[in-house]
ZAMARGU-4260 file (C-alpha; in steps of 0.2 Angstrom, whole numbers, plus 5000, padded with zeros to 4 digits):
<rodrens>
0) 5000/5000/5000 | 5014/5012/5004 | 5023/5008/4988 | 5007/5012/4978 | 5004/5029/4987
5) 5022/5033/4983 | 5019/5029/4965 | 5004/5040/4964 | 5014/5055/4971 | 5027/5052/4958
10) 5014/5053/4944 | 5007/5069/4952 | 5024/5077/4953 | 5028/5073/4935 | 5011/5079/4929
15) 5014/5096/4938 | 5031/5097/4930 | 5023/5094/4912 | 5010/5107/4915 | 5023/5119/4921
20) 5033/5116/4905 | 5018/5117/4894 | 5013/5134/4902 | 5031/5140/4899 | 5030/5134/4881
25) 5014/5143/4878 | 5020/5159/4886 | 5036/5159/4875 | 5025/5156/4860 | 5013/5170/4865
30) 5028/5182/4868 | 5035/5177/4851 | 5018/5180/4843 | 5017/5197/4850 | 5035/5201/4845
35) 5031/5196/4827 | 5015/5206/4827 | 5024/5221/4834 | 5038/5220/4820 | 5025/5217/4807
40) 5015/5232/4812 | 5031/5243/4813 | 5036/5237/4795 | 5019/5239/4787 | 5016/5256/4794
45) 5031/5263/4785 | 5031/5252/4769 | 5025/5263/4754 | 5026/5249/4741 | 5010/5239/4739
50) 5019/5223/4733 | 5032/5222/4747 | 5018/5226/4759 | 5006/5212/4754 | 5021/5199/4753
55) 5027/5203/4770 | 5009/5202/4777 | 5006/5185/4769 | 5023/5178/4775 | 5021/5184/4793
60) 5003/5178/4794 | 5008/5161/4787 | 5022/5159/4799 | 5012/5164/4814 | 4997/5153/4810
65) 5007/5138/4803 | 4999/5140/4786 | 5012/5128/4777 | 5003/5130/4760 | 5005/5149/4760
70) 4991/5162/4757 | 4983/5174/4745 | 4977/5192/4747 | 4963/5197/4735 | 4959/5216/4733
75) 4942/5222/4729 | 4939/5233/4713 | 4922/5243/4715 | 4922/5247/4697 | 4922/5229/4691
80) 4914/5222/4707 | 4928/5208/4707 | 4941/5202/4718 | 4959/5201/4710 | 4973/5190/4718
85) 4986/5204/4721 | 4999/5194/4730 | 5002/5176/4735 | 5015/5165/4743 | 5018/5146/4741
90) 5003/5138/4733 | 4995/5155/4733 | 5008/5162/4721 | 5000/5152/4707 | 4984/5162/4708
95) 4991/5179/4707 | 4981/5189/4694 | 4966/5178/4694 | 4949/5187/4697 | 4934/5181/4707
100) 4916/5187/4707 | 4906/5189/4723 | 4901/5172/4731 | 4914/5164/4720 | 4926/5152/4730
105) 4930/5156/4749 | 4936/5173/4746 | 4920/5178/4736 | 4909/5172/4750 | 4919/5182/4763
110) 4917/5197/4752 | 4898/5194/4751 | 4895/5190/4770 | 4909/5201/4777 | 4913/5186/4790
115) 4928/5175/4792 | 4925/5158/4784 | 4935/5142/4788 | 4935/5127/4776 | 4942/5111/4784
120) 4944/5101/4768 | 4945/5112/4752 | 4946/5097/4740 | 4928/5090/4745 | 4921/5108/4748
125) 4906/5111/4735 | 4910/5130/4733 | 4927/5127/4726 | 4931/5137/4711 | 4937/5130/4695
130) 4952/5142/4695 | 4959/5133/4710 | 4954/5116/4707 | 4971/5109/4702 | 4979/5116/4718
135) 4982/5103/4732 | 4975/5114/4745 | 4970/5106/4761 | 4962/5118/4774 | 4958/5137/4770
140) 4954/5151/4782 | 4948/5167/4773 | 4947/5183/4783 | 4939/5200/4777 | 4950/5215/4776
145) 4940/5229/4783 | 4942/5248/4781 | 4929/5260/4788 | 4915/5246/4788 | 4920/5242/4770
150) 4927/5226/4764 | 4942/5231/4753 | 4949/5213/4751 | 4951/5196/4758 | 4966/5187/4765
155) 4966/5168/4763 | 4978/5156/4772 | 4980/5138/4767 | 4987/5123/4777 | 4988/5104/4775
160) 4972/5098/4785 | 4980/5082/4789 | 4994/5090/4800 | 4985/5106/4806 | 4968/5114/4809
165) 4963/5132/4813 | 4956/5135/4830 | 4947/5150/4838 | 4963/5157/4844 | 4970/5156/4826
170) 4955/5165/4819 | 4956/5179/4832 | 4975/5181/4828 | 4971/5181/4809 | 4958/5194/4811
175) 4970/5204/4821 | 4983/5203/4807 | 4969/5207/4794 | 4964/5223/4803 | 4982/5229/4803
180) 4983/5224/4784 | 4967/5233/4780 | 4974/5249/4788 | 4991/5247/4779 | 4984/5244/4762
185) 4972/5259/4764 | 4987/5269/4769 | 4997/5264/4754 | 4983/5268/4743 | 4981/5285/4750
190) 4999/5288/4749 | 4998/5283/4730 | 4983/5294/4727 | 4992/5309/4736 | 5008/5305/4725
195) 4997/5305/4710 | 4989/5321/4715 | 5006/5330/4718 | 5012/5324/4701 | 4997/5330/4692
200) 4998/5347/4701 | 5016/5348/4696 | 5012/5344/4678 | 4998/5357/4678 | 5010/5370/4686
205) 5023/5366/4673 | 5011/5366/4658 | 5001/5381/4664 | 5004/5398/4656 | 4999/5406/4673
210) 5011/5408/4688 | 5004/5398/4703 | 5008/5405/4720 | 5004/5404/4738 | 5007/5416/4753
215) 5006/5413/4772 | 4997/5425/4784 | 5012/5436/4785 | 5012/5439/4766 | 5028/5428/4764
220) 5029/5417/4748 | 5027/5398/4753 | 5026/5391/4735 | 5027/5397/4717 | 5028/5387/4701
225) 5043/5387/4689 | 5033/5399/4678 | 5040/5413/4688 | 5056/5412/4679 | 5048/5418/4662
230) 5037/5431/4671 | 5049/5439/4683 | 5066/5431/4680 | 5068/5423/4697 | 5069/5405/4702
235) 5056/5398/4714 | 5070/5396/4727 | 5075/5414/4726 | 5057/5420/4731 | 5051/5406/4743
240) 5051/5412/4761 | 5053/5430/4756 | 5039/5444/4758 | 5029/5445/4741 | 5029/5464/4741
245) 5048/5464/4737 | 5043/5459/4720 | 5033/5475/4717 | 5039/5490/4707 | 5049/5502/4719
250) 5036/5515/4719 | 5023/5503/4726 | 5034/5493/4738 | 5033/5506/4753 | 5014/5504/4753
255) 5013/5486/4749 | 5017/5477/4766 | 5003/5486/4775 | 4991/5483/4761 | 4995/5465/4760
260) 4993/5462/4779 | 4976/5472/4779 | 4970/5461/4765 | 4975/5445/4772 | 4969/5449/4790
265) 4953/5454/4782 | 4950/5438/4774 | 4945/5445/4757 | 4948/5436/4741 | 4957/5445/4727
270) 4950/5445/4709 | 4957/5454/4694 | 4970/5465/4704 | 4983/5473/4693 | 5000/5477/4700
275) 5016/5482/4693 | 5031/5471/4698 | 5050/5473/4695 | 5058/5460/4684 | 5075/5453/4690
280) 5083/5463/4675 | 5074/5479/4682 | 5061/5480/4669 | 5043/5484/4674 | 5030/5469/4673
285) 5011/5471/4675 | 5003/5456/4683 | 4985/5452/4685 | 4981/5442/4701 | 4967/5431/4706
290) 4967/5422/4723 | 4956/5413/4736 | 4959/5413/4755 | 4967/5398/4764 | 4958/5395/4781
295) 4962/5383/4795 | 4949/5372/4803 | 4944/5386/4814 | 4940/5397/4800 | 4955/5409/4802
300) 4964/5415/4787 | 4981/5408/4786 | 4986/5414/4768 | 4981/5416/4750 | 4983/5404/4735
305) 4980/5409/4717 | 4987/5413/4700 | 4996/5427/4692 | 4996/5432/4673 | 5009/5443/4664
310) 4998/5456/4656 | 5012/5468/4651 | 5010/5464/4633 | 4991/5467/4635 | 4994/5484/4643
315) 5006/5489/4629 | 4993/5483/4616 | 4980/5493/4625 | 4992/5508/4624 | 4995/5506/4606
320) 4976/5504/4602 | 4973/5520/4612 | 4986/5529/4602 | 4980/5522/4586 | 4962/5527/4590
325) 4966/5545/4596 | 4978/5549/4582 | 4966/5542/4569 | 4952/5553/4576 | 4963/5568/4576
330) 4970/5565/4558 | 4952/5564/4551 | 4950/5582/4556 | 4967/5589/4550 | 4969/5596/4532
335) 4987/5602/4534 | 5001/5591/4530 | 5012/5600/4543 | 5000/5597/4556 | 4998/5579/4551
340) 5016/5575/4552 | 5018/5585/4569 | 5004/5575/4577 | 5011/5558/4570 | 5029/5561/4576
345) 5025/5569/4592 | 5012/5555/4597 | 5024/5541/4592 | 5039/5549/4602 | 5030/5553/4617
350) 5019/5537/4618 | 5030/5523/4612 | 5047/5531/4616 | 5056/5529/4600 | 5073/5535/4596
355) 5069/5544/4580 | 5053/5546/4569 | 5053/5554/4552 | 5042/5555/4537 | 5048/5556/4519
360) 5037/5561/4504 | 5040/5556/4486 | 5045/5570/4475 | 5034/5573/4460 | 5047/5566/4448
365) 5046/5550/4458 | 5065/5548/4460 | 5069/5555/4477 | 5061/5554/4495 | 5063/5570/4504
370) 5061/5571/4523 | 5047/5583/4527 | 5048/5581/4546 | 5059/5571/4558 | 5062/5572/4577
375) 5074/5562/4589 | 5070/5558/4607 | 5081/5572/4613 | 5071/5585/4604 | 5083/5587/4589
380) 5072/5591/4573 | 5074/5588/4555 | 5064/5600/4544 | 5058/5599/4526 | 5073/5596/4514
385) 5087/5593/4526 | 5089/5575/4521 | 5084/5565/4505 | 5086/5548/4499 | 5085/5542/4480
390) 5073/5528/4477 | 5086/5517/4470 | 5099/5520/4484 | 5107/5505/4492 | 5110/5502/4506
395) 5094/5510/4513 | 5080/5503/4522 | 5070/5518/4518 | 5073/5517/4499 | 5070/5498/4500
400) 5053/5499/4508 | 5048/5512/4495 | 5053/5501/4481 | 5045/5485/4488 | 5030/5495/4494
405) 5029/5484/4509 | 5035/5486/4527 | 5054/5483/4530 | 5058/5478/4548 | 5076/5476/4555
410) 5078/5472/4573 | 5097/5471/4572 | 5103/5484/4560 | 5121/5481/4563 | 5119/5464/4555
415) 5108/5470/4541 | 5117/5473/4524 | 5103/5485/4519 | 5104/5497/4534 | 5112/5514/4530
420) 5121/5521/4545 | 5118/5539/4549 | 5131/5548/4560 | 5117/5559/4568 | 5108/5543/4573
425) 5122/5534/4582 | 5111/5524/4594 | 5100/5515/4582 | 5098/5497/4585 | 5081/5493/4577
430) 5072/5501/4562 | 5055/5499/4554 | 5050/5508/4538 | 5032/5508/4532 | 5027/5514/4515
435) 5013/5527/4514 | 5001/5521/4500 | 4984/5526/4493 | 4979/5512/4482 | 4994/5509/4471
440) 5001/5526/4473 | 5016/5529/4484 | 5016/5545/4494 | 5031/5542/4504 | 5037/5532/4519
445) 5037/5533/4538 | 5053/5529/4546 | 5054/5523/4565 | 5070/5519/4574 | 5073/5512/4591
450) 5089/5512/4602 | 5084/5494/4608 | 5088/5478/4599 | 5073/5467/4594 | 5061/5481/4598
455) 5048/5478/4584 | 5036/5464/4588 | 5021/5458/4578 | 5008/5468/4588 | 5018/5484/4587
460) 5021/5482/4568 | 5003/5480/4566 | 4999/5496/4575 | 5012/5505/4565 | 5005/5498/4549
465) 4988/5505/4554 | 4995/5522/4558 | 5004/5522/4541 | 4988/5519/4532 | 4979/5533/4542
470) 4993/5544/4539 | 4993/5541/4520 | 4974/5544/4520 | 4976/5560/4530 | 4991/5566/4519
475) 4980/5562/4503 | 4965/5571/4510 | 4976/5586/4514 | 4983/5586/4497 | 4966/5585/4490
480) 4960/5599/4500 | 4975/5610/4494 | 4970/5605/4477 | 4952/5610/4480 | 4958/5627/4486
485) 4969/5630/4471 | 4955/5624/4460 | 4943/5637/4467 | 4956/5651/4465 | 4958/5646/4447
490) 4940/5642/4443 | 4937/5658/4432 | 4952/5653/4421 | 4945/5636/4418 | 4928/5641/4412
495) 4932/5635/4394 | 4935/5617/4401 | 4918/5617/4408 | 4911/5601/4402 | 4926/5591/4408
500) 4928/5600/4424 | 4910/5598/4429 | 4912/5579/4431 | 4929/5582/4441 | 4921/5595/4451
505) 4906/5584/4456 | 4918/5571/4462 | 4928/5584/4472 | 4912/5591/4479 | 4908/5574/4485
510) 4924/5572/4494 | 4921/5589/4502 | 4904/5585/4507 | 4910/5568/4513 | 4923/5576/4524
515) 4913/5591/4529 | 4912/5594/4548 | 4893/5596/4546 | 4880/5584/4541 | 4873/5587/4524
520) 4858/5579/4515 | 4851/5581/4497 | 4833/5578/4494 | 4822/5577/4478 | 4808/5588/4474
525) 4796/5576/4483 | 4806/5579/4499 | 4814/5562/4500 | 4832/5560/4504 | 4843/5555/4490
530) 4860/5557/4498 | 4867/5559/4516 | 4886/5562/4520 | 4895/5552/4534 | 4893/5566/4547
535) 4874/5565/4545 | 4875/5546/4547 | 4886/5548/4563 | 4875/5562/4570 | 4858/5554/4567
540) 4864/5536/4570 | 4856/5530/4554 | 4866/5522/4540 | 4864/5530/4523 | 4854/5515/4516
545) 4841/5518/4530 | 4840/5537/4526 | 4838/5535/4507 | 4820/5536/4501 | 4813/5543/4518
550) 4807/5561/4521 | 4818/5573/4531 | 4805/5576/4544 | 4803/5558/4548 | 4820/5558/4557
555) 4817/5574/4567 | 4806/5575/4582 | 4797/5591/4576 | 4780/5598/4579 | 4766/5598/4566
560) 4767/5617/4565 | 4786/5617/4563 | 4784/5605/4548 | 4771/5617/4541 | 4783/5632/4543
565) 4797/5622/4535 | 4786/5617/4520 | 4780/5635/4518 | 4798/5643/4518 | 4804/5630/4505
570) 4789/5634/4494 | 4793/5652/4495 | 4811/5649/4490 | 4817/5654/4507 | 4830/5645/4518
575) 4823/5638/4535 | 4834/5638/4550 | 4830/5632/4567 | 4834/5619/4581 | 4828/5602/4583
580) 4828/5588/4595 | 4830/5570/4589 | 4833/5552/4595 | 4845/5540/4588 | 4841/5521/4585
585) 4851/5517/4601 | 4839/5528/4611 | 4852/5542/4614 | 4845/5560/4611 | 4854/5575/4603
590) 4851/5593/4599 | 4855/5600/4582 | 4854/5616/4572 | 4847/5613/4555 | 4847/5624/4539
595) 4836/5619/4524 | 4838/5628/4508 | 4828/5625/4492 | 4837/5623/4475 | 4825/5630/4462
600) 4825/5626/4443 | 4824/5638/4429 | 4805/5639/4431 | 4807/5643/4450 | 4801/5626/4455
605) 4809/5616/4469 | 4821/5604/4461 | 4831/5599/4476 | 4833/5604/4494 | 4850/5604/4504
610) 4849/5602/4523 | 4864/5605/4534 | 4864/5598/4552 | 4876/5603/4565 | 4877/5594/4582
615) 4874/5607/4596 | 4872/5594/4610 | 4889/5600/4618 | 4883/5618/4618 | 4866/5614/4625
620) 4875/5604/4639 | 4887/5618/4642 | 4872/5630/4643 | 4863/5618/4655 | 4879/5617/4665
625) 4881/5637/4666 | 4863/5637/4672 | 4866/5625/4685 | 4882/5635/4690 | 4871/5651/4691
630) 4859/5642/4702 | 4873/5635/4713 | 4881/5653/4714 | 4864/5660/4718 | 4862/5647/4732
635) 4880/5649/4738 | 4877/5668/4739 | 4860/5667/4746 | 4864/5656/4761 | 4878/5667/4769
640) 4868/5683/4765 | 4853/5676/4774 | 4863/5671/4789 | 4871/5688/4790 | 4854/5696/4789
645) 4847/5684/4802 | 4862/5687/4815 | 4862/5706/4811 | 4844/5706/4817 | 4848/5696/4832
650) 4862/5708/4837 | 4850/5723/4836 | 4837/5713/4846 | 4849/5707/4860 | 4860/5715/4873
655) 4878/5718/4868 | 4885/5705/4880 | 4877/5692/4869 | 4884/5698/4853 | 4900/5688/4852
660) 4893/5671/4845 | 4882/5681/4833 | 4898/5691/4827 | 4908/5675/4825 | 4894/5667/4814
665) 4893/5683/4804 | 4913/5683/4802 | 4912/5665/4796 | 4898/5669/4783 | 4908/5684/4777
670) 4924/5673/4776 | 4913/5660/4766 | 4907/5674/4754 | 4925/5680/4753 | 4931/5663/4747
675) 4917/5662/4735 | 4921/5679/4727 | 4939/5675/4726 | 4935/5659/4717 | 4924/5669/4705
680) 4938/5682/4703 | 4951/5668/4699 | 4939/5661/4687 | 4937/5677/4678 | 4956/5681/4678
685) 4959/5664/4670 | 4947/5667/4657 | 4954/5684/4653 | 4972/5679/4654 | 4977/5690/4668
690) 4980/5677/4681 | 4998/5682/4687 | 5010/5671/4696 | 5024/5678/4707 | 5036/5665/4710
695) 5048/5664/4724 | 5059/5651/4733 | 5051/5643/4748 | 5051/5627/4758 | 5036/5616/4753
700) 5037/5607/4770 | 5035/5624/4779 | 5020/5628/4768 | 5012/5611/4771 | 5014/5613/4790
705) 5006/5630/4790 | 4991/5623/4780 | 4990/5609/4792 | 4989/5620/4807 | 4976/5631/4799
710) 4965/5616/4795 | 4967/5607/4811 | 4952/5615/4820 | 4941/5611/4805 | 4947/5593/4806
715) 4944/5592/4825 | 4927/5599/4823 | 4922/5585/4811 | 4932/5572/4822 | 4944/5568/4807
720) 4962/5563/4811 | 4974/5574/4801 | 4993/5570/4800 | 5008/5573/4788 | 5022/5563/4782
725) 5036/5575/4776 | 5052/5570/4768 | 5065/5581/4777 | 5078/5592/4768 | 5069/5594/4752
730) 5076/5608/4740 | 5067/5624/4739 | 5053/5626/4727 | 5053/5640/4714 | 5034/5644/4713
735) 5020/5656/4718 | 5018/5652/4737 | 5001/5660/4738 | 4994/5650/4724 | 5002/5633/4729
740) 4995/5636/4746 | 4978/5640/4738 | 4979/5623/4729 | 4984/5613/4744 | 4971/5622/4755
745) 4957/5617/4743 | 4962/5599/4742 | 4964/5598/4761 | 4947/5606/4764 | 4938/5594/4752
750) 4947/5579/4760 | 4941/5585/4777 | 4923/5589/4771 | 4921/5572/4762 | 4928/5561/4776
755) 4916/5554/4789 | 4919/5556/4807 | 4932/5544/4813 | 4941/5544/4796 | 4959/5549/4792
760) 4967/5563/4781 | 4986/5563/4777 | 4997/5575/4769 | 5014/5569/4762 | 5029/5577/4752
765) 5044/5569/4743 | 5055/5572/4728 | 5055/5562/4712 | 5060/5564/4694 | 5047/5565/4680
770) 5054/5563/4662 | 5071/5567/4669 | 5065/5583/4677 | 5068/5585/4696 | 5051/5588/4704
775) 5043/5590/4721 | 5028/5579/4725 | 5015/5582/4737 | 4998/5575/4740 | 4982/5573/4750
780) 4975/5556/4754 | 4959/5553/4764 | 4947/5538/4768 | 4932/5548/4763 | 4917/5544/4752
785) 4927/5543/4736 | 4923/5547/4718 | 4913/5536/4707 | 4922/5530/4691 | 4911/5538/4679
790) 4914/5555/4688 | 4933/5554/4688 | 4936/5560/4670 | 4926/5576/4673 | 4932/5580/4691
795) 4944/5594/4685 | 4931/5602/4673 | 4923/5619/4677 | 4906/5619/4686 | 4906/5600/4688
800) 4901/5592/4704 | 4900/5573/4708 | 4884/5566/4712 | 4890/5559/4729 | 4897/5577/4733
805) 4879/5584/4730 | 4871/5570/4741 | 4884/5573/4755 | 4877/5591/4756 | 4894/5599/4756
810) 4892/5617/4748 | 4902/5621/4732 | 4902/5629/4715 | 4912/5616/4705 | 4926/5628/4703
815) 4939/5624/4716 | 4947/5608/4708 | 4947/5616/4690 | 4956/5632/4697 | 4968/5621/4706
820) 4972/5611/4690 | 4975/5627/4680 | 4986/5634/4694 | 4996/5618/4693 | 4997/5619/4674
825) 5003/5637/4674 | 5017/5630/4685 | 5021/5617/4672 | 5016/5603/4684 | 5004/5589/4684
830) 4990/5584/4696 | 4983/5566/4697 | 4968/5558/4706 | 4964/5541/4711 | 4948/5536/4720
835) 4936/5522/4724 | 4918/5524/4731 | 4918/5522/4750 | 4937/5519/4750 | 4943/5537/4749
840) 4953/5548/4737 | 4971/5553/4734 | 4976/5569/4725 | 4995/5570/4720 | 5004/5585/4713
845) 5021/5586/4704 | 5030/5603/4702 | 5047/5606/4694 | 5059/5612/4707 | 5069/5625/4697
850) 5059/5627/4681 | 5055/5646/4678 | 5036/5649/4680 | 5028/5660/4666 | 5014/5672/4670
855) 4998/5668/4661 | 4994/5679/4646
</rodrens>
């Protein structure tokens, strides 16, 4: 019995030892599993390549779960609604690339159900797919790969069912690995999408014609595309991290930092903003900006992102178009060849800044081109006959253009064998010559030279070609006009050639009528229009084809009794004269003076009638403006006079100790009357040419400080902050101090009157060079009501008052700014205004420092 008990104790001790060893083995295995899972998680979280990621997942899962036959990872494609074997190890490698539908095979059923499925014997399982029928797969465990409640794929592990089976612990471990795999696969996909997006953005940035940029909240550049090289000449690395305002033109840079900070802190988007920047080589570049704000999750503005376009060429084209239009309009009114050439050359030199412009005309013998007028940029002139070139001369670009009758452009004259060097034009680098043609007739050439290489681009050449055509027409018209004048003088001597001259004279008269300043209409005996010249067409707004065959009265808004008087006058053979009001087809109205004269035949009957129309709308508008002015003056005079009478009566009716406030008010009204009378006197002096200037040397800063002190009480009364920013040590200004003070006082008074309480008014002075002339610059800036864009072009006209000025109730006659401008003009200076409604106005004046001032005559 004792030996049996001892035996049992030995068995118990051995069993306990075996359990302890088993626990240690399980603990070691668990620790190894955790270590493997940790290493797997660390690896897959940093692996950006999908193939390596999937292969590592499968190998690690097969090792941890003893899947001796390997595994497969299928990824789901929502577009095809199929599972595709993306990676496999061991037996699973043979299935890579194969596709499964939903519910097909084990993986397909997991996709449909979203649950882990275990198949103990795959060879006898009835759901086996034909694609895997030849593989000796034993047991399969398929686990869904979930990401945000969506099955993005299936991981299948395979083992020999005769040697191993998957238990609940294996399933939990496999699902844990699958969860990590789903996160890692989604992460890699997101990285790939981000990479694709970045590549697309870079491709767009490289291909885009616009400059892409981004600023932070401080206005520093955080990104810009490579296109900045072609726009401003800088590389992205040269501007990233720097304030954007350093790229602006020097004259804007000192204001730009504050403006940028205000815009960004205000959270406003930018659209269509045009700014002038400075290219790396120093040239000015005009850029159009469009941008949107960048905000953080809290809604705070942290920067701007947008595009920039180089519109320098567009601005230059607009300038050339304006030149062409303005010059064309002027040439249509000029009948003097000298005036035509003066206008052409002056406009080209001043607007497009050429080195030399000259016009040659062909002599009557057709052998020689003689210069009629030429001028260099420095002001040197060539007059008629001072230079000539034979038509067959070589080398000569001028003669070549005349012979070929086509423009000749040379952007590098030093390499052009046809270029003729002129010692008095040593700086010429580019030359363009345009023939002046009327039909097949050569009138002459227009020669344009530049001191820059490659100056003449296609757009500029087209502009100059247009100007050459207009010049040719104007010269031909001027010559025709001269011919007409000579023909009129010799008319009596040509009576014997009457028959031949009648036809010629008719054509010439048609030219005169077509180019007359007044509208002219011929009617038949029935009163229907037979001819209308272009001026009548432009004035009435009706083309000739709409006028022909209609009666004259049908286009005039006249009363029945007026029509009757016109008819009666014509029947009596008398000329009728009067004024009419009419309306154009576009709805606009105009006033005109009309003269209708009958043309009688030999029997005294009306054969035709000639009507002459002159547009008097401007005169009518001027008359209305003068009436408004008289009304304004009457009102401006009546108000202080009424106040003086009122307070005079109060003084009489009250004790003397109460008189002081009444006397002060009377003094203010008298001062107002004095200013009004002084404006009227200045206006009269300017009109009569007796507005005298008495120039002296004085300090502009001292004058500004005097004016500032004088207007401070007015500003304090309106609760307007007034300050000055004066550049010290400015040179003395040679001008009429009293008149300059008058200009500055007028501008400052307006700024205070039109600035709301709490607003700001600032005066500033500085020194600049305008067209190489040293000038003193001073200006007045305010945050007032501003001026409407449609009122800005007329702000310096006499009697004009902007609508918002009237609405504000500020008294005025419309003379202050016009007198200020004429004073500045008499000092050979310039005045400029910039304004926006509700954002304030800025008036800037430039005066030459030492240029002598001439008295007006």
